[in-house]
C-alpha positions as CSV (number, residue, x, y, z in Angstrom):
1,X,4.2,-26.3,75.2
2,X,5.9,-28.7,77.5
3,X,4.8,-32.2,78.6
4,X,5.4,-32.9,82.3
5,X,5.8,-36.3,83.9
6,X,4.4,-36.6,87.5
7,X,5.3,-39.8,89.3
8,X,4.8,-41.4,92.8
9,X,1.1,-40.2,92.8
10,X,-1.2,-41.6,95.5
11,X,-3.4,-44.5,94.3
12,X,-6.6,-42.6,95.1
13,X,-5.6,-39.5,93.0
14,X,-8.5,-38.2,90.9
15,X,-8.3,-36.3,87.6
16,X,-9.8,-33.2,89.2
17,X,-7.3,-33.3,92.0
18,X,-4.4,-33.8,89.6
19,X,-5.6,-30.9,87.4
20,X,-6.0,-28.6,90.4
21,X,-2.5,-29.5,91.6
22,X,-0.9,-28.1,88.4
23,X,-3.5,-25.3,87.8
24,X,-2.0,-23.4,90.7
25,X,1.0,-22.7,88.4
26,X,-0.9,-21.8,85.2
27,X,-3.3,-23.1,82.5
28,X,-3.4,-26.8,82.2
29,X,-3.8,-27.7,78.5
30,X,-4.3,-31.5,79.0
31,X,-3.8,-34.3,81.5
32,X,-3.4,-38.0,81.3
33,X,-3.6,-39.9,84.5
34,X,-2.6,-43.6,84.2
35,X,-5.3,-45.9,85.6
36,X,-5.4,-49.6,86.3
37,X,-7.8,-51.2,83.8
38,X,-9.3,-53.6,86.4
39,X,-9.5,-51.5,89.6
40,X,-9.7,-48.0,88.0
41,X,-7.2,-46.8,90.6
42,X,-4.3,-44.4,89.7
43,X,-1.2,-46.4,88.7
44,X,1.0,-43.7,90.3
45,X,1.9,-41.5,87.4
46,X,0.5,-39.1,84.8
47,X,1.3,-36.4,82.3
48,X,0.4,-32.8,82.0
49,X,0.8,-30.3,79.2
50,X,1.3,-26.6,80.0
51,X,3.1,-23.6,78.5
52,X,6.8,-23.6,79.0
53,X,7.3,-21.0,81.7
54,X,4.2,-22.3,83.6
55,X,5.5,-25.9,83.3
56,X,8.9,-25.0,84.7
57,X,7.3,-23.2,87.6
58,X,5.1,-26.3,88.3
59,X,8.1,-28.6,88.1
60,X,10.0,-26.4,90.6
61,X,7.1,-26.0,92.9
62,X,5.8,-29.6,92.9
63,X,8.9,-31.8,92.7
64,X,9.5,-33.4,96.1
65,X,6.1,-32.2,97.5
66,X,4.4,-34.5,99.9
67,X,0.9,-35.6,98.9
68,X,-0.7,-38.1,101.3
69,X,2.7,-39.6,102.3
70,X,4.0,-39.7,98.7
71,X,6.9,-37.5,97.7
72,X,6.1,-36.5,94.1
73,X,8.6,-36.7,91.3
74,X,7.9,-34.1,88.7
75,X,10.0,-33.4,85.7
76,X,9.9,-32.6,82.0
77,X,9.0,-35.7,80.0
78,X,12.0,-37.2,78.3
79,X,11.4,-39.1,75.0
80,X,11.8,-42.8,75.4
81,X,14.9,-43.9,73.5
82,X,14.9,-47.1,71.5
83,X,16.2,-49.8,73.6
84,X,19.2,-51.8,72.4
85,X,19.7,-55.4,73.1
86,X,18.1,-58.3,71.6
87,X,19.5,-60.4,68.8
88,X,19.9,-59.1,65.3
89,X,19.0,-61.5,62.6
């Protein structure tokens, strides 16, 4: 199972549209579409879980694709590293 990051999504993207976009490449296990808490509009990114080979096909097929004037950025999610910096005490 791979978790995919999708960025530069249109602000009016819906959960159904987001799911259908990836379902063309295989079974979508789960989605998370980031929404603004006040307006409810899409914040421009989301995550999808799919099986490995289907996820790789979705990444190859959707990365750079134009959706309503936005060029999607689709890649395998990378774990966020612990940020350095700050002062040690």
